[in-house]
PyMOL Python script that loads the backbone (N, CA, C, O; Angstrom):
from pymol import cmd

cmd.read_pdbstr("""\
ATOM      1  N   MET A   1       0.875  -1.153   0.098  1.00  0.00           N
ATOM      2  CA  MET A   1      -0.052   0.011  -0.088  1.00  0.00           C
ATOM      3  C   MET A   1       1.076   1.200  -0.113  1.00  0.00           C
ATOM      4  O   MET A   1       2.169   1.184   0.453  1.00  0.00           O
ATOM      5  N   SER A   2       0.494   2.265  -0.949  1.00  0.00           N
ATOM      6  CA  SER A   2       1.360   3.357  -0.913  1.00  0.00           C
ATOM      7  C   SER A   2       0.762   4.560  -0.173  1.00  0.00           C
ATOM      8  O   SER A   2      -0.385   4.529   0.272  1.00  0.00           O
ATOM      9  N   ALA A   3       1.625   5.689  -0.048  1.00  0.00           N
ATOM     10  CA  ALA A   3       0.997   6.806   0.458  1.00  0.00           C
ATOM     11  C   ALA A   3      -0.220   7.467   0.055  1.00  0.00           C
ATOM     12  O   ALA A   3      -0.447   7.336  -1.148  1.00  0.00           O
ATOM     13  N   LYS A   4      -1.021   8.099   0.663  1.00  0.00           N
ATOM     14  CA  LYS A   4      -2.099   8.743   0.106  1.00  0.00           C
ATOM     15  C   LYS A   4      -2.168  10.138   0.556  1.00  0.00           C
ATOM     16  O   LYS A   4      -2.142  10.424   1.753  1.00  0.00           O
ATOM     17  N   MET A   5      -2.268  11.162  -0.540  1.00  0.00           N
ATOM     18  CA  MET A   5      -2.407  12.531  -0.030  1.00  0.00           C
ATOM     19  C   MET A   5      -3.830  12.791  -0.047  1.00  0.00           C
ATOM     20  O   MET A   5      -4.619  12.325  -0.869  1.00  0.00           O
ATOM     21  N   PHE A   6      -4.174  13.752   1.145  1.00  0.00           N
ATOM     22  CA  PHE A   6      -5.507  14.171   1.295  1.00  0.00           C
ATOM     23  C   PHE A   6      -5.741  15.731   1.007  1.00  0.00           C
ATOM     24  O   PHE A   6      -6.804  16.349   1.052  1.00  0.00           O
ATOM     25  N   GLY A   7      -4.590  16.149   0.732  1.00  0.00           N
ATOM     26  CA  GLY A   7      -4.430  17.720   0.311  1.00  0.00           C
ATOM     27  C   GLY A   7      -3.058  18.026   0.017  1.00  0.00           C
ATOM     28  O   GLY A   7      -2.313  17.112  -0.337  1.00  0.00           O
ATOM     29  N   ARG A   8      -2.629  19.225   0.125  1.00  0.00           N
ATOM     30  CA  ARG A   8      -1.243  19.517  -0.039  1.00  0.00           C
ATOM     31  C   ARG A   8      -0.298  19.387   1.110  1.00  0.00           C
ATOM     32  O   ARG A   8       0.921  19.545   1.058  1.00  0.00           O
ATOM     33  N   TYR A   9      -1.025  19.077   2.166  1.00  0.00           N
ATOM     34  CA  TYR A   9      -0.137  18.991   3.459  1.00  0.00           C
ATOM     35  C   TYR A   9      -0.334  17.516   4.354  1.00  0.00           C
ATOM     36  O   TYR A   9       0.495  16.983   5.091  1.00  0.00           O
ATOM     37  N   VAL A  10      -1.461  17.146   4.082  1.00  0.00           N
ATOM     38  CA  VAL A  10      -2.023  15.991   4.928  1.00  0.00           C
ATOM     39  C   VAL A  10      -1.810  14.692   4.082  1.00  0.00           C
ATOM     40  O   VAL A  10      -2.342  14.527   2.984  1.00  0.00           O
ATOM     41  N   VAL A  11      -0.961  13.757   4.706  1.00  0.00           N
ATOM     42  CA  VAL A  11      -0.848  12.374   3.995  1.00  0.00           C
ATOM     43  C   VAL A  11      -0.966  11.181   4.985  1.00  0.00           C
ATOM     44  O   VAL A  11      -0.758  11.312   6.192  1.00  0.00           O
ATOM     45  N   SER A  12      -1.266  10.173   4.476  1.00  0.00           N
ATOM     46  CA  SER A  12      -1.294   8.900   5.194  1.00  0.00           C
ATOM     47  C   SER A  12      -0.248   7.858   4.583  1.00  0.00           C
ATOM     48  O   SER A  12      -0.303   7.482   3.412  1.00  0.00           O
ATOM     49  N   ASP A  13       0.541   7.509   5.340  1.00  0.00           N
ATOM     50  CA  ASP A  13       1.479   6.477   4.662  1.00  0.00           C
ATOM     51  C   ASP A  13       1.725   5.262   5.673  1.00  0.00           C
ATOM     52  O   ASP A  13       2.191   5.402   6.803  1.00  0.00           O
ATOM     53  N   PRO A  14       1.337   4.040   5.091  1.00  0.00           N
ATOM     54  CA  PRO A  14       1.622   3.106   6.002  1.00  0.00           C
ATOM     55  C   PRO A  14       2.897   2.669   6.912  1.00  0.00           C
ATOM     56  O   PRO A  14       2.914   1.930   7.896  1.00  0.00           O
ATOM     57  N   GLU A  15       3.969   3.365   6.265  1.00  0.00           N
ATOM     58  CA  GLU A  15       5.361   3.220   6.857  1.00  0.00           C
ATOM     59  C   GLU A  15       5.644   4.353   7.896  1.00  0.00           C
ATOM     60  O   GLU A  15       6.698   4.408   8.529  1.00  0.00           O
ATOM     61  N   ILE A  16       4.633   5.244   8.023  1.00  0.00           N
ATOM     62  CA  ILE A  16       4.804   6.271   9.092  1.00  0.00           C
ATOM     63  C   ILE A  16       3.718   6.337  10.076  1.00  0.00           C
ATOM     64  O   ILE A  16       2.586   6.564   9.650  1.00  0.00           O
ATOM     65  N   CYS A  17       3.905   6.170  11.330  1.00  0.00           N
ATOM     66  CA  CYS A  17       2.825   6.398  12.468  1.00  0.00           C
ATOM     67  C   CYS A  17       1.777   5.393  11.970  1.00  0.00           C
ATOM     68  O   CYS A  17       0.592   5.724  11.967  1.00  0.00           O
ATOM     69  N   HIS A  18       2.124   4.309  11.593  1.00  0.00           N
ATOM     70  CA  HIS A  18       1.101   3.100  11.447  1.00  0.00           C
ATOM     71  C   HIS A  18      -0.114   3.673  10.326  1.00  0.00           C
ATOM     72  O   HIS A  18      -1.270   3.250  10.309  1.00  0.00           O
ATOM     73  N   GLY A  19       0.313   4.486   9.619  1.00  0.00           N
ATOM     74  CA  GLY A  19      -0.773   4.838   8.548  1.00  0.00           C
ATOM     75  C   GLY A  19      -1.789   6.040   8.858  1.00  0.00           C
ATOM     76  O   GLY A  19      -2.618   6.465   8.053  1.00  0.00           O
ATOM     77  N   LYS A  20      -1.567   6.559  10.285  1.00  0.00           N
ATOM     78  CA  LYS A  20      -2.435   7.526  10.617  1.00  0.00           C
ATOM     79  C   LYS A  20      -1.972   8.828   9.836  1.00  0.00           C
ATOM     80  O   LYS A  20      -0.813   8.956   9.441  1.00  0.00           O
ATOM     81  N   PRO A  21      -2.972   9.802   9.636  1.00  0.00           N
ATOM     82  CA  PRO A  21      -2.709  10.941   8.973  1.00  0.00           C
ATOM     83  C   PRO A  21      -1.633  11.894   9.673  1.00  0.00           C
ATOM     84  O   PRO A  21      -1.762  12.304  10.827  1.00  0.00           O
ATOM     85  N   THR A  22      -0.630  12.176   8.893  1.00  0.00           N
ATOM     86  CA  THR A  22       0.399  12.964   9.382  1.00  0.00           C
ATOM     87  C   THR A  22       0.568  14.291   8.552  1.00  0.00           C
ATOM     88  O   THR A  22      -0.079  14.400   7.510  1.00  0.00           O
ATOM     89  N   PHE A  23       1.285  15.163   8.901  1.00  0.00           N
ATOM     90  CA  PHE A  23       1.736  16.255   8.001  1.00  0.00           C
ATOM     91  C   PHE A  23       2.733  15.823   7.183  1.00  0.00           C
ATOM     92  O   PHE A  23       3.636  15.136   7.662  1.00  0.00           O
ATOM     93  N   ARG A  24       2.719  16.169   5.784  1.00  0.00           N
ATOM     94  CA  ARG A  24       3.604  15.661   4.779  1.00  0.00           C
ATOM     95  C   ARG A  24       5.135  15.900   5.258  1.00  0.00           C
ATOM     96  O   ARG A  24       5.386  17.019   5.704  1.00  0.00           O
ATOM     97  N   GLY A  25       6.019  15.088   5.212  1.00  0.00           N
ATOM     98  CA  GLY A  25       7.460  15.379   5.420  1.00  0.00           C
ATOM     99  C   GLY A  25       7.696  15.328   7.076  1.00  0.00           C
ATOM    100  O   GLY A  25       8.802  15.545   7.570  1.00  0.00           O
ATOM    101  N   THR A  26       6.669  15.055   7.758  1.00  0.00           N
ATOM    102  CA  THR A  26       6.936  14.722   9.260  1.00  0.00           C
ATOM    103  C   THR A  26       6.235  13.730   9.901  1.00  0.00           C
ATOM    104  O   THR A  26       5.270  13.242   9.314  1.00  0.00           O
ATOM    105  N   ARG A  27       6.579  13.289  11.141  1.00  0.00           N
ATOM    106  CA  ARG A  27       5.818  12.407  11.935  1.00  0.00           C
ATOM    107  C   ARG A  27       4.898  12.910  12.916  1.00  0.00           C
ATOM    108  O   ARG A  27       4.546  12.226  13.877  1.00  0.00           O
ATOM    109  N   VAL A  28       4.447  14.229  12.682  1.00  0.00           N
ATOM    110  CA  VAL A  28       3.533  14.862  13.283  1.00  0.00           C
ATOM    111  C   VAL A  28       2.084  14.399  12.926  1.00  0.00           C
ATOM    112  O   VAL A  28       1.619  14.569  11.799  1.00  0.00           O
ATOM    113  N   MET A  29       1.368  13.783  13.982  1.00  0.00           N
ATOM    114  CA  MET A  29       0.029  13.292  13.524  1.00  0.00           C
ATOM    115  C   MET A  29      -0.977  14.451  13.481  1.00  0.00           C
ATOM    116  O   MET A  29      -0.881  15.405  14.254  1.00  0.00           O
ATOM    117  N   VAL A  30      -1.827  14.357  12.670  1.00  0.00           N
ATOM    118  CA  VAL A  30      -2.934  15.407  12.465  1.00  0.00           C
ATOM    119  C   VAL A  30      -3.754  15.502  13.554  1.00  0.00           C
ATOM    120  O   VAL A  30      -4.222  16.585  13.905  1.00  0.00           O
ATOM    121  N   ALA A  31      -4.015  14.276  14.234  1.00  0.00           N
ATOM    122  CA  ALA A  31      -4.997  14.211  15.472  1.00  0.00           C
ATOM    123  C   ALA A  31      -4.399  15.064  16.568  1.00  0.00           C
ATOM    124  O   ALA A  31      -5.111  15.664  17.373  1.00  0.00           O
ATOM    125  N   HIS A  32      -3.097  15.107  16.586  1.00  0.00           N
ATOM    126  CA  HIS A  32      -2.282  15.822  17.888  1.00  0.00           C
ATOM    127  C   HIS A  32      -2.465  17.369  17.600  1.00  0.00           C
ATOM    128  O   HIS A  32      -2.641  18.114  18.565  1.00  0.00           O
ATOM    129  N   VAL A  33      -2.434  17.846  16.415  1.00  0.00           N
ATOM    130  CA  VAL A  33      -2.469  19.178  16.027  1.00  0.00           C
ATOM    131  C   VAL A  33      -4.010  19.743  16.181  1.00  0.00           C
ATOM    132  O   VAL A  33      -4.332  20.856  16.596  1.00  0.00           O
ATOM    133  N   LEU A  34      -4.898  18.657  15.725  1.00  0.00           N
ATOM    134  CA  LEU A  34      -6.407  18.976  15.850  1.00  0.00           C
ATOM    135  C   LEU A  34      -6.562  19.220  17.358  1.00  0.00           C
ATOM    136  O   LEU A  34      -7.072  20.250  17.798  1.00  0.00           O
ATOM    137  N   GLU A  35      -6.100  18.228  18.127  1.00  0.00           N
ATOM    138  CA  GLU A  35      -6.426  18.317  19.588  1.00  0.00           C
ATOM    139  C   GLU A  35      -5.950  19.711  20.249  1.00  0.00           C
ATOM    140  O   GLU A  35      -6.607  20.301  21.107  1.00  0.00           O
ATOM    141  N   GLN A  36      -4.850  20.106  19.786  1.00  0.00           N
ATOM    142  CA  GLN A  36      -4.303  21.490  20.197  1.00  0.00           C
ATOM    143  C   GLN A  36      -5.250  22.641  19.764  1.00  0.00           C
ATOM    144  O   GLN A  36      -5.463  23.546  20.570  1.00  0.00           O
ATOM    145  N   VAL A  37      -5.802  22.658  18.599  1.00  0.00           N
ATOM    146  CA  VAL A  37      -6.727  23.556  18.072  1.00  0.00           C
ATOM    147  C   VAL A  37      -8.030  23.495  19.011  1.00  0.00           C
ATOM    148  O   VAL A  37      -8.565  24.465  19.550  1.00  0.00           O
ATOM    149  N   ALA A  38      -8.429  22.150  19.094  1.00  0.00           N
ATOM    150  CA  ALA A  38      -9.711  22.099  20.164  1.00  0.00           C
ATOM    151  C   ALA A  38      -9.535  22.624  21.567  1.00  0.00           C
ATOM    152  O   ALA A  38     -10.459  23.129  22.205  1.00  0.00           O
ATOM    153  N   GLU A  39      -8.316  22.483  22.013  1.00  0.00           N
ATOM    154  CA  GLU A  39      -7.842  23.119  23.345  1.00  0.00           C
ATOM    155  C   GLU A  39      -7.813  24.568  23.294  1.00  0.00           C
ATOM    156  O   GLU A  39      -7.694  25.205  24.341  1.00  0.00           O
ATOM    157  N   GLY A  40      -7.913  25.162  22.139  1.00  0.00           N
ATOM    158  CA  GLY A  40      -7.950  26.520  21.961  1.00  0.00           C
ATOM    159  C   GLY A  40      -6.521  27.097  22.079  1.00  0.00           C
ATOM    160  O   GLY A  40      -6.315  28.219  22.539  1.00  0.00           O
ATOM    161  N   MET A  41      -5.669  26.376  21.695  1.00  0.00           N
ATOM    162  CA  MET A  41      -4.137  26.835  21.411  1.00  0.00           C
ATOM    163  C   MET A  41      -4.153  27.656  20.158  1.00  0.00           C
ATOM    164  O   MET A  41      -4.744  27.265  19.152  1.00  0.00           O
ATOM    165  N   ASP A  42      -3.465  28.867  20.219  1.00  0.00           N
ATOM    166  CA  ASP A  42      -3.594  29.657  18.954  1.00  0.00           C
ATOM    167  C   ASP A  42      -2.520  29.180  18.072  1.00  0.00           C
ATOM    168  O   ASP A  42      -1.486  28.703  18.539  1.00  0.00           O
ATOM    169  N   TRP A  43      -2.733  29.296  16.807  1.00  0.00           N
ATOM    170  CA  TRP A  43      -2.107  28.667  15.774  1.00  0.00           C
ATOM    171  C   TRP A  43      -0.503  29.071  15.754  1.00  0.00           C
ATOM    172  O   TRP A  43       0.405  28.269  15.535  1.00  0.00           O
ATOM    173  N   GLU A  44      -0.360  30.342  16.002  1.00  0.00           N
ATOM    174  CA  GLU A  44       1.093  30.700  16.048  1.00  0.00           C
ATOM    175  C   GLU A  44       1.915  29.728  17.104  1.00  0.00           C
ATOM    176  O   GLU A  44       3.061  29.355  16.853  1.00  0.00           O
ATOM    177  N   SER A  45       1.266  29.385  18.219  1.00  0.00           N
ATOM    178  CA  SER A  45       1.832  28.527  19.234  1.00  0.00           C
ATOM    179  C   SER A  45       2.066  27.209  18.817  1.00  0.00           C
ATOM    180  O   SER A  45       3.109  26.614  19.089  1.00  0.00           O
ATOM    181  N   ILE A  46       1.139  26.720  18.165  1.00  0.00           N
ATOM    182  CA  ILE A  46       1.105  25.355  17.457  1.00  0.00           C
ATOM    183  C   ILE A  46       2.320  25.193  16.607  1.00  0.00           C
ATOM    184  O   ILE A  46       3.067  24.225  16.753  1.00  0.00           O
ATOM    185  N   VAL A  47       2.549  26.223  15.630  1.00  0.00           N
ATOM    186  CA  VAL A  47       3.602  26.172  14.700  1.00  0.00           C
ATOM    187  C   VAL A  47       4.807  26.266  15.511  1.00  0.00           C
ATOM    188  O   VAL A  47       5.749  25.595  15.090  1.00  0.00           O
ATOM    189  N   ALA A  48       5.011  26.957  16.603  1.00  0.00           N
ATOM    190  CA  ALA A  48       6.248  27.137  17.448  1.00  0.00           C
ATOM    191  C   ALA A  48       6.451  25.731  18.088  1.00  0.00           C
ATOM    192  O   ALA A  48       7.543  25.163  18.081  1.00  0.00           O
ATOM    193  N   GLU A  49       5.270  25.189  18.666  1.00  0.00           N
ATOM    194  CA  GLU A  49       5.531  23.961  19.425  1.00  0.00           C
ATOM    195  C   GLU A  49       6.030  22.781  18.564  1.00  0.00           C
ATOM    196  O   GLU A  49       6.648  21.860  19.098  1.00  0.00           O
ATOM    197  N   TRP A  50       5.757  22.793  17.155  1.00  0.00           N
ATOM    198  CA  TRP A  50       6.177  21.747  16.259  1.00  0.00           C
ATOM    199  C   TRP A  50       7.338  22.321  15.622  1.00  0.00           C
ATOM    200  O   TRP A  50       7.605  21.797  14.541  1.00  0.00           O
ATOM    201  N   ARG A  51       8.169  23.339  16.027  1.00  0.00           N
ATOM    202  CA  ARG A  51       9.267  23.939  15.492  1.00  0.00           C
ATOM    203  C   ARG A  51       9.294  24.326  13.969  1.00  0.00           C
ATOM    204  O   ARG A  51      10.270  24.211  13.227  1.00  0.00           O
ATOM    205  N   GLY A  52       8.037  24.811  13.629  1.00  0.00           N
ATOM    206  CA  GLY A  52       7.849  25.196  12.242  1.00  0.00           C
ATOM    207  C   GLY A  52       7.719  24.122  11.243  1.00  0.00           C
ATOM    208  O   GLY A  52       7.806  24.369  10.040  1.00  0.00           O
ATOM    209  N   SER A  53       7.503  22.867  11.728  1.00  0.00           N
ATOM    210  CA  SER A  53       7.364  21.686  10.731  1.00  0.00           C
ATOM    211  C   SER A  53       5.967  21.685  10.347  1.00  0.00           C
ATOM    212  O   SER A  53       5.733  21.045   9.322  1.00  0.00           O
ATOM    213  N   VAL A  54       4.877  22.302  10.972  1.00  0.00           N
ATOM    214  CA  VAL A  54       3.600  22.491  10.684  1.00  0.00           C
ATOM    215  C   VAL A  54       3.356  23.935  10.425  1.00  0.00           C
ATOM    216  O   VAL A  54       3.677  24.787  11.254  1.00  0.00           O
ATOM    217  N   SER A  55       2.854  24.195   9.410  1.00  0.00           N
ATOM    218  CA  SER A  55       2.528  25.620   9.203  1.00  0.00           C
ATOM    219  C   SER A  55       1.043  26.028   9.384  1.00  0.00           C
ATOM    220  O   SER A  55       0.165  25.171   9.487  1.00  0.00           O
ATOM    221  N   GLN A  56       0.824  27.156   9.415  1.00  0.00           N
ATOM    222  CA  GLN A  56      -0.580  27.576   9.526  1.00  0.00           C
ATOM    223  C   GLN A  56      -1.327  27.164   8.400  1.00  0.00           C
ATOM    224  O   GLN A  56      -2.484  26.828   8.652  1.00  0.00           O
ATOM    225  N   GLU A  57      -0.940  27.099   7.153  1.00  0.00           N
ATOM    226  CA  GLU A  57      -1.784  26.622   6.023  1.00  0.00           C
ATOM    227  C   GLU A  57      -1.997  25.158   6.334  1.00  0.00           C
ATOM    228  O   GLU A  57      -3.150  24.748   6.204  1.00  0.00           O
ATOM    229  N   ALA A  58      -1.151  24.384   6.689  1.00  0.00           N
ATOM    230  CA  ALA A  58      -1.218  22.973   7.160  1.00  0.00           C
ATOM    231  C   ALA A  58      -2.232  22.703   8.098  1.00  0.00           C
ATOM    232  O   ALA A  58      -2.972  21.727   7.988  1.00  0.00           O
ATOM    233  N   ILE A  59      -2.312  23.655   9.163  1.00  0.00           N
ATOM    234  CA  ILE A  59      -3.322  23.461  10.232  1.00  0.00           C
ATOM    235  C   ILE A  59      -4.722  23.847   9.565  1.00  0.00           C
ATOM    236  O   ILE A  59      -5.711  23.147   9.786  1.00  0.00           O
ATOM    237  N   ALA A  60      -4.779  24.843   8.840  1.00  0.00           N
ATOM    238  CA  ALA A  60      -6.015  25.267   8.095  1.00  0.00           C
ATOM    239  C   ALA A  60      -6.561  24.097   7.263  1.00  0.00           C
ATOM    240  O   ALA A  60      -7.767  23.859   7.196  1.00  0.00           O
ATOM    241  N   GLU A  61      -5.613  23.372   6.629  1.00  0.00           N
ATOM    242  CA  GLU A  61      -6.037  22.273   5.782  1.00  0.00           C
ATOM    243  C   GLU A  61      -6.607  21.178   6.654  1.00  0.00           C
ATOM    244  O   GLU A  61      -7.697  20.677   6.379  1.00  0.00           O
ATOM    245  N   ALA A  62      -6.014  20.857   7.526  1.00  0.00           N
ATOM    246  CA  ALA A  62      -6.370  19.683   8.602  1.00  0.00           C
ATOM    247  C   ALA A  62      -7.698  20.004   9.090  1.00  0.00           C
ATOM    248  O   ALA A  62      -8.529  19.098   9.155  1.00  0.00           O
ATOM    249  N   VAL A  63      -8.030  21.322   9.481  1.00  0.00           N
ATOM    250  CA  VAL A  63      -9.309  21.708  10.042  1.00  0.00           C
ATOM    251  C   VAL A  63     -10.227  21.483   9.134  1.00  0.00           C
ATOM    252  O   VAL A  63     -11.238  20.843   9.422  1.00  0.00           O
ATOM    253  N   ARG A  64     -10.005  21.986   7.881  1.00  0.00           N
ATOM    254  CA  ARG A  64     -11.010  21.871   6.863  1.00  0.00           C
ATOM    255  C   ARG A  64     -11.411  20.451   6.395  1.00  0.00           C
ATOM    256  O   ARG A  64     -12.562  20.198   6.037  1.00  0.00           O
ATOM    257  N   LEU A  65     -10.308  19.436   6.414  1.00  0.00           N
ATOM    258  CA  LEU A  65     -10.588  18.146   6.304  1.00  0.00           C
ATOM    259  C   LEU A  65     -11.256  17.481   7.258  1.00  0.00           C
ATOM    260  O   LEU A  65     -11.982  16.530   6.969  1.00  0.00           O
ATOM    261  N   ALA A  66     -11.090  17.898   8.472  1.00  0.00           N
ATOM    262  CA  ALA A  66     -11.746  17.331   9.811  1.00  0.00           C
ATOM    263  C   ALA A  66     -13.288  17.732   9.681  1.00  0.00           C
ATOM    264  O   ALA A  66     -14.213  16.929   9.799  1.00  0.00           O
ATOM    265  N   GLY A  67     -13.401  18.904   9.458  1.00  0.00           N
ATOM    266  CA  GLY A  67     -14.811  19.513   9.259  1.00  0.00           C
ATOM    267  C   GLY A  67     -15.661  18.746   8.176  1.00  0.00           C
ATOM    268  O   GLY A  67     -16.800  18.366   8.447  1.00  0.00           O
ATOM    269  N   ARG A  68     -15.060  18.517   6.889  1.00  0.00           N
ATOM    270  CA  ARG A  68     -15.620  17.698   5.994  1.00  0.00           C
ATOM    271  C   ARG A  68     -15.902  16.216   6.448  1.00  0.00           C
ATOM    272  O   ARG A  68     -17.018  15.723   6.284  1.00  0.00           O
ATOM    273  N   ALA A  69     -14.912  15.551   6.997  1.00  0.00           N
ATOM    274  CA  ALA A  69     -15.015  14.405   7.464  1.00  0.00           C
ATOM    275  C   ALA A  69     -16.272  14.302   8.512  1.00  0.00           C
ATOM    276  O   ALA A  69     -17.059  13.359   8.428  1.00  0.00           O
ATOM    277  N   PHE A  70     -16.403  15.249   9.429  1.00  0.00           N
ATOM    278  CA  PHE A  70     -17.430  15.249  10.333  1.00  0.00           C
ATOM    279  C   PHE A  70     -18.718  15.290   9.685  1.00  0.00           C
ATOM    280  O   PHE A  70     -19.512  14.377   9.912  1.00  0.00           O
ATOM    281  N   LEU A  71     -19.045  16.294   8.857  1.00  0.00           N
ATOM    282  CA  LEU A  71     -20.278  16.418   8.032  1.00  0.00           C
ATOM    283  C   LEU A  71     -20.614  15.238   7.341  1.00  0.00           C
ATOM    284  O   LEU A  71     -21.788  14.873   7.274  1.00  0.00           O
ATOM    285  N   ASP A  72     -19.529  14.492   6.727  1.00  0.00           N
ATOM    286  CA  ASP A  72     -19.826  13.164   5.931  1.00  0.00           C
ATOM    287  C   ASP A  72     -20.234  12.169   6.770  1.00  0.00           C
ATOM    288  O   ASP A  72     -20.985  11.320   6.291  1.00  0.00           O
ATOM    289  N   HIS A  73     -19.831  12.060   8.187  1.00  0.00           N
ATOM    290  CA  HIS A  73     -20.046  10.930   9.089  1.00  0.00           C
ATOM    291  C   HIS A  73     -20.724  11.400  10.189  1.00  0.00           C
ATOM    292  O   HIS A  73     -20.706  10.512  11.041  1.00  0.00           O
ATOM    293  N   ALA A  74     -21.356  12.442  10.607  1.00  0.00           N
ATOM    294  CA  ALA A  74     -22.014  13.007  11.569  1.00  0.00           C
ATOM    295  C   ALA A  74     -22.940  11.911  12.364  1.00  0.00           C
ATOM    296  O   ALA A  74     -22.850  11.637  13.561  1.00  0.00           O
ATOM    297  N   PRO A  75     -23.806  11.379  11.460  1.00  0.00           N
ATOM    298  CA  PRO A  75     -24.667  10.434  12.207  1.00  0.00           C
ATOM    299  C   PRO A  75     -24.208   9.285  12.921  1.00  0.00           C
ATOM    300  O   PRO A  75     -24.921   8.699  13.735  1.00  0.00           O
ATOM    301  N   GLU A  76     -22.832   8.883  12.591  1.00  0.00           N
ATOM    302  CA  GLU A  76     -22.081   8.045  13.080  1.00  0.00           C
ATOM    303  C   GLU A  76     -21.797   8.289  14.625  1.00  0.00           C
ATOM    304  O   GLU A  76     -21.664   7.392  15.458  1.00  0.00           O
ATOM    305  N   TYR A  77     -21.724   9.721  14.879  1.00  0.00           N
ATOM    306  CA  TYR A  77     -21.351  10.134  16.191  1.00  0.00           C
ATOM    307  C   TYR A  77     -22.387  10.656  17.127  1.00  0.00           C
ATOM    308  O   TYR A  77     -22.134  11.100  18.247  1.00  0.00           O
ATOM    309  N   MET A  78     -23.701  10.560  16.529  1.00  0.00           N
ATOM    310  CA  MET A  78     -24.739  10.897  17.280  1.00  0.00           C
ATOM    311  C   MET A  78     -25.014   9.998  18.519  1.00  0.00           C
ATOM    312  O   MET A  78     -25.175   8.779  18.464  1.00  0.00           O
ATOM    313  N   ALA A  79     -25.046  10.738  19.611  1.00  0.00           N
ATOM    314  CA  ALA A  79     -25.492  10.006  20.817  1.00  0.00           C
ATOM    315  C   ALA A  79     -27.055  10.369  20.988  1.00  0.00           C
ATOM    316  O   ALA A  79     -27.605  11.470  20.937  1.00  0.00           O
ATOM    317  N   PRO A  80     -27.672   8.885  21.240  1.00  0.00           N
ATOM    318  CA  PRO A  80     -29.125   8.949  21.423  1.00  0.00           C
ATOM    319  C   PRO A  80     -29.642   9.933  22.430  1.00  0.00           C
ATOM    320  O   PRO A  80     -30.680  10.571  22.253  1.00  0.00           O
ATOM    321  N   GLU A  81     -28.828  10.040  23.570  1.00  0.00           N
ATOM    322  CA  GLU A  81     -29.179  10.844  24.587  1.00  0.00           C
ATOM    323  C   GLU A  81     -29.278  12.315  24.287  1.00  0.00           C
ATOM    324  O   GLU A  81     -29.767  13.078  25.119  1.00  0.00           O
ATOM    325  N   TYR A  82     -28.832  12.738  23.131  1.00  0.00           N
ATOM    326  CA  TYR A  82     -28.704  14.037  22.776  1.00  0.00           C
ATOM    327  C   TYR A  82     -29.579  14.427  21.572  1.00  0.00           C
ATOM    328  O   TYR A  82     -29.456  15.491  20.965  1.00  0.00           O
ATOM    329  N   VAL A  83     -30.496  13.442  21.276  1.00  0.00           N
ATOM    330  CA  VAL A  83     -31.513  13.799  20.279  1.00  0.00           C
ATOM    331  C   VAL A  83     -32.544  14.601  20.831  1.00  0.00           C
ATOM    332  O   VAL A  83     -33.053  14.346  21.923  1.00  0.00           O
ATOM    333  N   LEU A  84     -32.928  15.730  19.992  1.00  0.00           N
ATOM    334  CA  LEU A  84     -33.936  16.481  20.433  1.00  0.00           C
ATOM    335  C   LEU A  84     -35.149  16.135  20.065  1.00  0.00           C
ATOM    336  O   LEU A  84     -35.291  15.645  18.945  1.00  0.00           O
ATOM    337  N   THR A  85     -36.162  16.297  20.836  1.00  0.00           N
ATOM    338  CA  THR A  85     -37.580  15.856  20.652  1.00  0.00           C
ATOM    339  C   THR A  85     -38.516  17.151  20.447  1.00  0.00           C
ATOM    340  O   THR A  85     -38.308  18.188  21.076  1.00  0.00           O
ATOM    341  N   PRO A  86     -39.450  17.026  19.618  1.00  0.00           N
ATOM    342  CA  PRO A  86     -40.187  18.384  19.360  1.00  0.00           C
ATOM    343  C   PRO A  86     -40.899  18.512  20.450  1.00  0.00           C
ATOM    344  O   PRO A  86     -41.284  17.523  21.073  1.00  0.00           O
ATOM    345  N   VAL A  87     -41.227  20.027  20.904  1.00  0.00           N
ATOM    346  CA  VAL A  87     -41.973  20.430  21.852  1.00  0.00           C
ATOM    347  C   VAL A  87     -43.365  20.814  21.147  1.00  0.00           C
ATOM    348  O   VAL A  87     -43.543  21.323  20.040  1.00  0.00           O
ATOM    349  N   ALA A  88     -44.404  20.375  22.226  1.00  0.00           N
ATOM    350  CA  ALA A  88     -45.747  20.571  21.686  1.00  0.00           C
ATOM    351  C   ALA A  88     -46.020  22.251  21.685  1.00  0.00           C
ATOM    352  O   ALA A  88     -45.637  22.961  22.616  1.00  0.00           O
ATOM    353  N   ALA A  89     -46.595  22.671  20.736  1.00  0.00           N
ATOM    354  CA  ALA A  89     -46.878  23.976  20.736  1.00  0.00           C
ATOM    355  C   ALA A  89     -48.214  24.437  21.770  1.00  0.00           C
ATOM    356  O   ALA A  89     -48.559  25.617  21.844  1.00  0.00           O
TER     357      ALA A  89
END
""", "prot")
cmd.dss("prot")
cmd.show_as("cartoon", "prot")
cmd.util.cbc("prot")
cmd.orient("prot")
């Protein structure tokens, strides 16, 4: 199996990090950076944390891809206890 490009910056290579999505040319997993974004870390700090190996453009691509994946698979993540029921008028 060969590497797959998901965009300009995100790649999945079975030889790197067990095929988990990483940023091209690094072993930085996209999931780690997305977690930093979710925690509210500013992007400049994320770039600094990874010593410039992950750019703001790469972070933006990862966020866009994650958003698209969520929209495509949202029903799989729906918890039944959070389903809204209509309120009688």
